[in-house]
C-alpha positions in Angstrom: -84.5 -78.4 -21.6 -85.8 -81.6 -20.2 -88.7 -79.9 -18.4 -89.8 -78.3 -21.7 -89.6 -81.6 -23.5 -91.6 -83.3 -20.8 -94.2 -80.6 -20.7 -94.7 -80.7 -24.5 -94.9 -84.5 -24.5 -97.6 -84.4 -21.8 -99.5 -81.6 -23.6 -99.4 -83.7 -26.9 -100.6 -86.8 -25.1 -103.5 -85.0 -23.4 -104.5 -83.4 -26.7 -104.5 -86.8 -28.5 -106.4 -88.4 -25.7 -109.2 -85.9 -26.1 -109.7 -86.8 -29.7 -112.2 -89.4 -30.7 -111.8 -91.8 -33.6 -114.5 -91.9 -36.3 -115.5 -95.4 -35.0 -116.1 -93.9 -31.5 -118.1 -91.0 -32.9 -120.2 -93.4 -35.0 -120.8 -95.7 -32.0 -121.8 -92.7 -29.9 -124.2 -91.5 -32.6 -125.7 -94.9 -32.9 -126.2 -95.2 -29.2 -127.8 -91.8 -29.1 -130.2 -92.8 -31.9 -131.1 -96.0 -30.1 -131.8 -94.1 -27.0 -134.0 -91.7 -28.8 -135.9 -94.5 -30.4 -136.5 -96.2 -27.1 -137.7 -92.9 -25.6 -140.2 -92.3 -28.4 -141.4 -95.9 -28.1 -141.8 -95.4 -24.4 -143.9 -92.3 -25.0 -146.3 -94.4 -27.1 -145.3 -93.6 -30.7 -145.2 -96.4 -33.2 -142.0 -96.8 -35.2 -142.3 -95.9 -38.9 -145.1 -93.4 -38.4 -144.9 -89.6 -39.0 -145.5 -89.0 -35.3 -142.5 -91.2 -34.4 -140.3 -89.3 -36.9 -141.5 -86.0 -35.4 -140.6 -87.3 -31.9 -137.1 -88.3 -33.1 -136.6 -84.9 -34.7 -137.8 -83.0 -31.6 -135.3 -84.9 -29.4 -132.5 -84.1 -31.8 -133.6 -80.4 -31.8 -133.6 -80.4 -28.0 -130.1 -81.9 -27.8 -128.8 -79.3 -30.3 -130.4 -76.5 -28.3 -128.8 -77.8 -25.1 -125.4 -78.0 -26.8 -125.9 -74.4 -28.0 -126.7 -73.2 -24.5 -123.7 -74.9 -23.1 -121.5 -73.3 -25.8 -122.9 -69.9 -25.0 -122.3 -70.4 -21.3 -118.7 -71.4 -21.9 -118.2 -68.3 -24.1 -119.7 -66.0 -21.4 -117.6 -67.5 -18.6 -114.7 -65.1 -18.0 -111.2 -66.5 -18.2 -109.6 -66.3 -14.7 -106.0 -65.9 -16.0 -106.0 -63.0 -18.5 -107.1 -60.1 -16.4 -110.2 -57.9 -16.9 -112.9 -59.3 -19.2 -115.9 -57.7 -20.9 -118.5 -56.8 -18.3 -115.8 -56.3 -15.6 -116.9 -53.3 -13.5 -115.4 -50.0 -14.7 -113.0 -48.4 -13.7 -110.8 -51.3 -12.9 -107.1 -51.7 -12.2 -105.2 -54.5 -13.7 -102.1 -55.5 -11.8 -99.7 -57.9 -13.5 -99.0 -61.1 -11.6 -95.6 -59.8 -10.3 -97.4 -57.2 -8.2 -99.6 -59.7 -6.4 
């Protein structure tokens, strides 16, 4: 019983550690926006112009596309623990772990 309790406690702590507070998320967003502004200024755009706004928008679109690509790659990666996965060569044999 003690092992189960310890395992559940560790799992709960790891889950809570992965969460970010709204202040942390706001700080991360502000830092990303400052980084984007610095990048657009470095490229020669003047702040407050339409070209600068387009540069900021383009950087945001690129970041969203990269996140989408990462999410698709995670979804396509087979899980190593639950046996055959879509795309696994057919015919296949699945042996439960006690046969290994």
